[in-house]
N, C-alpha and C positions, 0 to 999 in steps of 0.2 A: 609446311611442318617438317618435311624432310630435310630441307636446307638448314632450318634451325637445329635439328638434332645433329646434323653433321658439323656445324660450327660448335655446339656444346661439346661434342666428342673431341673435336680438335682442341679445344681448351684444356679439357681434362687430360688428354694425352700429353699435351705440351707441359702441364704443370708436373705431372708424374714423371716424365722424362727429365725435366730440368732439376727437380729435387733428387732424382736418383743420381744424376750426374754430380750434384753438390755432395751427397752422401759419399759416393765413391771417391771423389776427390779429396774429401776431408780425411777418408780412411787411409788414403795413399799419400797424404800430405803433399799434394801438388795443386796448382792453380785450377779452379773448377773449369775454366775455359777449355782445358785439356781435354775434358770429356763432353762439354756442352757442344762443342763443334762436331765431332764425330757422331754424337747421339742425334744431333739435329739433321745432319746429312744423311745418316743412316736410315732415319724414319721419314725422311723426305721423298719426293718424286724420284730422285736419283738413287734412292735406296729401297726400302721396303714399300714406299708409297703410302704409308700409313698417315702422315701429315700432309695436308694440302694448304699451305698458307694463303694461297690466292682466294680461298673461299671467304676471307675476311675483307677483301676488296680494299677500299680506302680506309677501313677501320685499322688496318695494320699501321697506317701512318699516325693515326691518333695514339695507338698503344705505345709506338716508338717514342713519340714526342713526350707524353706524360711520364713514361718510364725513365727516359734520360734526365728529365727534370728532377724526378725523385732521386735518381742516382747521384746527380751532381749536388743536390741539396744535402744529402747525407754525407758526401765527401767534404763539403764545406763545414758541416756540424762537427766532424771529427778532426778537423785540423787543429793541432796544438799550436796556438798562437805564440806561447813562450818559446817553444823550439823553433818556430819560423823565424824568429828574431835573431837566432844564431846563424842562419843560413840565408838571410833575406837577400844579401847582395847576389849570391849565386842563383837564387830562385828568381829574383828580378831579371837577371841576364838569361835565364832559360826560357822564361815567358816572352821576352822581347827579342834579344839578339839569337837566342836559340831558335825561336820560330822562324825568324828570317833565314837562318842557315839551313834549316830543314826544307823550308819552302823552295829556296833557290836551288840547293843541291838535289832535292828529290825531283823538282820539275825538269832540271837538265838531264838528270839520269833517265827519268821516264821518256823524254823526248828522244835521246839519242840511243839508248839501249833498248828500251821497249817499242820505240818508233810510234810513240803517241803524238798527235798534234799538240802544238804548244799549249792551247787552252786546256785540253784534257790532261796533259801532262802536269800542269800546275794545279788543277783541280785535285788530281791524285795526291800531289805533294801537300796541299792544304788538308786533305782528309787524314794524312798520316802524321801531321804535326803533332797530334794529341798522343798521349800515352794512356791514361785512364786509370782511375782508382779501382775500377772493377776488376781489374788484373793485378795492379800493383799491391793493393791491400791484401788480397788473400796470399799473394807471393810473399810478402813481408811477414805475414802471420805465421808462415811456415819456415822462412829463412830469417832468422833473427840477425840483423846486422847492427853495426854501431848506430847509435841514435842520430847523429848528424847525417849519415847516409840515407836512413830511413825517412827522416823528416823531409830531405830534399826531394826524394823520390815521391813521397806522398803529396807534398805541396805542388810539384810539377804536374802530377797527375790530376789534381782537383782544379788548379788555376789555369792550365793550359787547355783544358777541354772546351770551355766556352769560347776562348780566344780562337782555337783552331776551327770550331764549328762556325763562328761568325765569319772568320776568314774565308772558309770554304763557300759560304753563302755569297760573300762579295765576289769571289772568282767565278761562281756559277752565274751571278747577275752579269758579269762582264761576258761570259760565253753567250747567254741567252739574248742579252740586249745589245751586245757590241759596245758597251760603254768602257772605254780603256783610258779615260782621263785619270791620271795619277792622283789628282786632288779629290775626285770623286771617290776613288778607291778608299784613300786613307780617311776622308770625312765619313764615308759610310761605315768603316770599321769603328772608328772612334765614337760615332754617334750611337751605334748599337751598344757598344761597351759602356758608355755613358749612361745612356737611359737604363739599361738593365742594372748597372750598378747603383744607380740612385734609387730605383724602385725597390731593389733588393735590400739596401741599406735601410730605407724608410720602413719597409714592411717588416723587416727583421726586428727592428727596434720596437716597433709597435706590437708585434707578436709577444716579445719578451716583457714589454710593460704590462700588457693585458694578462698574461699567464701569472705574473708575480703578484698581481692584485685581484685575481679571481680565486679567492680561496674556497668558493662555493663548488667549484668544478672538481670532480674526481680526477685521479691520475689518468685513467684510461680515456676519459673525455678530453683532457688537455692533449693527449697525443693526437686524437682526431682533430682538434682545433688546429694544430700545427699542420696536419696534413691539408686540411681545408684551406688554411692560409697560404700554404706553399703553392697549391694549385691556382689559388686566387691571384697571387703575384705573378706566377707564370703566365696565366691568361692576360692580366692587365699589360704586362710588358710586351707580349706578343701582338696585342691589339694596337698598342702604340707604335711599335716598330717591330717588324718580323724578325725573328731569330735573336731578339735581345732578351727573351725569356730565360735562356740558359744562363746568362750572366746574372740575372735577377735571382735564380734559384741558389747559385753558389755563393753570392754576397749575403743573401738572407740567412743561410745556413752559418756563415762566419760570424755575422753579427749576433745571431741568436745564441751562439755558443759563448760570446763574450758578455751575454746578458747575465751569466752565472745563475741560471735557473735552479731552484732546489730540486727539481724533478729531472734534471738534465740527463742523469744516468739511465732512467727509465725511458726517457725520450730517445736517446741514442740507440738504446736497445731495440725499441720499437721500430725505428726508422732503418736500423740495420737489417731487421727481419723483412720489412717491406722491400728494401733494396735487393736483398738476396733472391727474393721471389721475382722481382722485376728483371733482374739479370738472367735469371734461369729461363724465364718465359721468352724474353727477347733473343737470346742467343739461340735457343732451340728454333724459334720461328725464322730468324733470319738465316740460320744455316740450312734449315730444311728448304728454304726459298732459293738456295744457292744451286746453280748449275755446275756439276763438276766438269762437264765438258767445256765450259767457257774458261775455266782455269787452265786446262791442257791446251787450250787454243791459243793462250797468251804467247806461247813460245819461250825460248831460252832467255831472249832479252829482258823479258819481265822478271825471270829469276835473278838475272844479274842487276837488275834494278833494286830488288829487295835487299840483295846482298850488300850492294853499295850503301843502301840506307843503314844497314846494320853495322857494317864493319869500317865504314869511312865516315859518313855523315854524323851518326850518332857519337863515336868517340871525338871527332873534331868539335862537335857542339859542346860536349862536356868539357873538354880542355879549354875551349875559349871562354865559356861562361864562368868556369871555376878558376880562372887564372890567378886571381888576386885572393883566393879563399884560403882558409887555414888547413884544407884537406890535404892528405898526403897522396902519393901516386897510387897506392893500393886502393884507396876509396875512389879516386878518380877513374881507375881502370875498371872497378866494379860498376860505377855509374855508367861508363861509357858502353858496357855490355849490356845493362838492363834497360831496355826501352820497349817493352811489349805494347802492342796496340790492342785496343778493346772495344767496348760495346758503342762508344760514341762514333768511332770510325766506321764500324759495321753498319750502324743504324742510319748514319747521315749518307753513307754510300749507297745504301739500298734505296733511300728516298730519292737522291740525286739521280740514280739509274732510271727510276721511274719517270722523273720530270724530264730528262734528256730524251728518253724514248717518246714520250708524249710529243715533245716538240720536234721530233723528226731528226734530232742530232744523233749521229753515230758515236759510239764509245760508251754508252751507258752500261751495257752488260760486261764491257771490258774493264771499265774502272772499278766496277763492283767486285769482279773477279780478282783484280790485281789487289785491291784493298784486303780482301779475304785471304789471298795468298800471303800478304804481309803479316796479317794476324796470326795465320797458322805457323809461319816460320819463326816469327819473333817470340811467340808464346812457347812453342815447343823447343826451340833452341836455347832461349834465354831463361824461360821459366824452369825448365827441367834441369839446367846447369847452375842456376843461381846458388844453390846451397853448397855445391862442391867448390865453386869459385870463391864464394865468401870464406869458406874454410881454408882454401888454399892461400888466399890473400891475407888470412888472419884478421879479418874484420868482423867476425861474428861477435854479437854482444854476449854470447855465452862465456867468452873469455874476459869479459868485464869483471873487475875486482871492486872491492870496497862493499861495505855493508851499512844500511840504516836499520836500527834496532829501535822498536817502539816498546817501552816499558823497562824502566831502570830497576833492576833488582840484583842481588848478589850473583845469580847465574848470568844475566845479561852482561854485567860488568866483566865477569870472567870471560865470556865469549868474545867481547870486544877486545879484551887485552890479548887474547890468542890470535884473533885476526890482525891486530896491529903489529904483534910480533912476526907475522908474515909479511909484513910491509904493506898491508892494505888499510886504506882509510876507513874509519868508523865513526858514525854519528849516532848518538843515543837520544831519543825523544821521550819526554814524560811531562806530566802537569804537576807532579809532586815536587815542590821546592827542595824538600830535604833529600829526597832521592837524587835530585840533580846535583846538589851540592856534594854528595858522597861520590858521584862519578867524576866530577870536576877535580875533587881532591886526588883522585888517581890519574889525572892527566888526560882524561877522556873529553872528546868534543861533545857538548851537550846543547840541546834546544829544549827549553822549558816552554812547551806549548802543547796544542792538541794535534795529533797526527792526521785528524780528518781535515785540517787546513792544507790544501794542496800548495799553497804558496810557502808554507813551512817546509813540506816535503821537496819542493823545488829548490829552496834555499839550502837544504841539507844535500842537495846534490844527487837526488835519487835517480834523475834522468840518466845519469852516467854510472850509477852503482850497479853491482852485479847481484846483490843480495838484498831483500827486504825480509825482516823477520818481526812478526807481532807477538809479543809474549807477556802481555799484561796478565793480571790475575783473572780477568774476565774472558772466557773462551769466545762468547758471542761477539764481543768488541773486537777481539782479534781477527775473527773471520771477516767482519765488516771493513776493518782497517786493511787487510790484505786484498780484498776484493777491490777496494778503492785504489789502492797502489797499482794493482793490474789494470784497471780501467783508464787511469790517468797517466801512467808512466810506463807500465808494461815492462818492468825489470826482468832479466832472465830467470832469476830464481826467487820465488816468493814462498815464505813459510809462515805459519801460524800454529800456535798452541790452541788446538780446537777444543770446544766444549766437550765435556765428557760424553754427553748423549749422542754427539756426532761422530765420535772417534770409530765407532764399530761400522760406520758406512762412509769412510773418507772418500772412498772412490766415487760416491754420489754427491759430492760438494757441488755447490751452484756454480763453481767454476773450477775446471780442471787445472788451471794455472796455479792454484793455491794448494801447496802440499802441507799435510800435518807435520809438525816439528817433533822430534825427539822420539817419543814412543806413545802409543794409544793410551788415553786415560791417565796421562801423567799428573800427579797431584803437584802442580808447580808451586803452590804456596808452601807445601811441606818440604819440598826440596830446596826452596830458597831459604827457609828456615834452617835446614841442616847445613847449608853452606854458611850461612851468617854465624852459626853456632861452632863452626869448626868441626862438625861431625861426619865429614866426608874426606875422601882422598881423590885426587885427580889421577887417572890412570890412562895409559895408551897402550894399545897392542896392535901389531901387524898381523894380518890374517895370511897364512902360508897355505900353499896348494896342498901340502902334506898335512894332514890333520885339521883341514879347513872345517870339516863336519862337526869335529869334536869342540873346537873353538866356538863355532857358532852355537852349538847346543848349550855349552857352558855359560856363554854370555846370556843367551836367551833365558836360561833357568834363572840366572841372577836378576834379569829384567822383570820376569813374572814374579820373582819373590819381592819385588820392591826394593832391591838392594843395590841396583846398578841402572844409570840412566846414560846412554850414549848421547853426547851433545854435538860432537863435530865429527865430520868424515874427511880424511885427507886421501884424495884419490888422484893419481897421475900428477902429483905435485900441487894440487889446488885444494885449498881448505873451503869446506862448505858445511852449512848446518845439516845435521842428521835428520833426513826425512823418516817419518815413522813407517813408511811403506817401502823403504829402500832394500833391495836385495844386496847383501854383502857379497864381495868378489875377493878372490886371491889378490893380494897386494894392497888391500885397503888398510889404512890405518885409522883405527877407531879410537876416539878420545872421549873418555867417560868420567862420570862422577860415580864414586863408590861409597855406599853407606851401610854401615853394620849396625842394626838396631840394638844389639847387645850392650850393656854397660861396660863390658870389657874393652870395648873399642877406644874410649877415651884413655885407657891405660896404654894401649898399644900406640896411640897417636903420640903419647907423651914420651915413648922411647923404647917400650918393651919390644922384644923381638921374637917371642914365641910364636911357633907355627900355628896357624889357624886355617879354618875351611875356606878363607879368602886369600891365602898366601900365594905369593909369586909362583910357587911350584904348580899350582892348580890352574894358573892362567899363563901360558908360555908368552913370552915377548912383553909381559906387562910391567911397567915400571910405575909404582905407587909412591906418591909424594904427598905428605900432609899439606893441605891447602894453606893453613896458617903460616907455613914456612915457605911458601912459594914465592919467589922473587921474579920480577919480570924477565930478567935474563934466562931463567930457567924455563920459561914457557916455551921458547923456540927450541930448546934442547929436547923437550918432550916429543914435539912434532918431527923434528929432523933426526932423532937418535936412530 
């Protein structure tokens, strides 16, 4: 009974520590592994001694195997196939040629620098071939880089994990059994990959077929059916050929993603939560089981081995594998720097350490320590500097331009013209044929289709656009469209005209990536009518440090009175949609629509010049122009004046 309680307490503390590390990492916007490793080590036998992973016995091997299978399945499920096609050549090279470069280079470095025997040296190299979605995905969530770069890193992390794990098993077999026949090595690797791929493809297709025809199943039960199917496929593949299960999980996830399930969004969310839990538990347990003394016992040669891997082998790998790609030197430099190792390296190294020790072969503890040293250095050095390097190289997606606007109306057409005058490409999407014709008459690019169709968004170029704006007359539809855009394309800036009842709690929206546009509770239909009837003026003002409070107060008073709506914000030379929750700063140029509900407004628009409460004198730096007289060439003057 006492032993059972100790194991229960171990699991409870592990989950609490893992989730706490995830929360802290999310708050500080860094990869979770930055805190998972120190939390695990600090709570383990070499720290406070609270966690004792050895209590699980061989159970830890089962936890590791099933968790890694879940992690790789979720990685395959999240792969964007349409984006992979754009970097397929480079990705193929990374998984094949890149694997060979890392294996050979890492093995030679571990032998000559760390003084490992050849077999143990190449086993280490096989273990660190992988990068891993568990580190790459959180990193890219916080560091927004250009889509081709992100796609290549994500694809490499998912596809190379099973290849590296199987390669490590082949090397381990050679060490344990002395089988050094080259043909046996290659055939063993290809056989495992082939069996796993065939089982994964078949099982993924069957899962998709069953889910699309099982209308009687609830959404929650469908998620559990997928989980059971995933574990079943992993078990079948492992039974037929050891270590082929990892390939089966990746391929099944990719095939299931291609099945176009109607519940795919909910499925990915559920699997993402399970994966986060699995990663948290695994890293805490494996780090707690790590001996700090074994890392220090490695010596300086092991440190030089890791540095060789980071600063020579990884850059060489990228330059060779992307030689014929369309990527520029900035993108290649960033890819050459980013190669953090993750949970697959740690878990497989821990299992191999146990197997080597059980067979009486020296080097088990050393290889585990060197793998963890590699993880620590690559995650800390590369993970914590990725954002600064991306900004320095100017490859962050936040600098992406262009806009996709859903909902064609007088205001959206005006916003589109303003963006185009800044040299940015704009695409408008609507299902209304008449509205599309009006936009096309103004020379705007239009798609007459539903924005829920991801193929349409892809054709509109959203994957490379900087802004997505949903501003139909239905607030609920806008939120759904914006969330779908985030989940499928994740553009840097996503805005939606929220439904009135949601505006008061914009910070509690279901996704923090969707910002409410313009102002809270905007009657979008009424303002579109004002613009259509010529009852507004287009104005712009630059906020100055002196008198900033007065300018803000005056503009806010007009907003509350329903007489002014800020639509765009020009900040640091970049035009963006005005978020409802944005704090204005000195130097901001605010572009707005001005409406005076009094009948006398029509007389003033026709040429009267008498002073009014909306006159220029009351709004410093404001230039007001009748919208009906606004010519395209004048749009740029308003922004740049």
